[in-house]
Every structure is written in C-alpha cells, then in structure tokens.
SETIMAR-381544 format. One line per 5 residues: number of its first residue (from 1); their letters; for each residue x, y, z of C-alpha. Coordinates in steps of 0.1 Angstrom, whole numbers, padded with zeros to 4 digits. Layout:
<volos>
NUM = a = X,Y,Z; ...
</volos>
This chain:
<volos>
1 = mqfst = 0028,0056,-0129; 0012,0044,-0161; -0002,0014,-0141; -0016,0037,-0117; -0031,0059,-0143
6 = alhda = -0047,0030,-0161; -0063,0018,-0128; -0078,0052,-0122; -0090,0056,-0157; -0107,0021,-0153
11 = gvpse = -0123,0031,-0122; -0104,0008,-0102; -0098,0019,-0064; -0061,0023,-0059; -0033,0045,-0044
16 = lhifq = 0001,0053,-0055; 0028,0062,-0030; 0061,0075,-0041; 0088,0079,-0017; 0116,0103,-0024
21 = kgshg = 0144,0079,-0013; 0145,0042,-0013; 0150,0011,-0035; 0133,-0023,-0039; 0138,-0054,-0017
26 = yglgm = 0137,-0039,0018; 0115,-0066,0031; 0092,-0045,0057; 0114,-0016,0054; 0122,-0014,0090
31 = ghgdv = 0148,0010,0098; 0149,0025,0063; 0136,0060,0070; 0103,0070,0052; 0102,0036,0033
36 = sawtg = 0092,0022,0067; 0058,0038,0065; 0047,0015,0037; 0034,-0013,0059; 0011,0010,0078
41 = iciew = -0001,0025,0046; -0009,-0009,0032; -0027,-0020,0063; -0049,0010,0062; -0057,0006,0024
46 = mktgg = -0066,-0032,0031; -0090,-0020,0060; -0105,0006,0037; -0110,-0020,0010; -0126,-0044,0031
51 = iirns = -0097,-0070,0029; -0089,-0069,0066; -0105,-0058,0098; -0086,-0045,0129; -0081,-0081,0140
56 = gimeg = -0068,-0094,0107; -0081,-0111,0076; -0118,-0110,0070; -0134,-0144,0067; -0154,-0151,0035
</volos>
C-alpha cells in the first residue's frame, strides 16, 4: 500500500485492488474465486492506459 500511495502522491496513474482471500502465485487465478477477476481488471487498466486495444497490444 505504501507503493500505491507513493504513486498517487507523485501523480502516477495507478490502481490498487486488494482481495479478501488469496495468495501469490496463482498464475492467471482461474478457478480461485475472486482472485480470478484480476486478469479482466488488468486488461481494462491496460486499455484505459493506452497500452492495448480491444484487439491486443498497440503498435508503436
């Protein structure tokens, strides 16, 4: 959370999602309850940030 606060304080666009249950190392988290949502959240964040389009990675 300190890292997220530092990003915010520096004006860096970021998001922090904290899941009630879970651990580290689930791969894509499929089949692990709420943790499974992180991949969709990540894709939407990358679209919002202009990193990817609906069809995939943007070409530079």
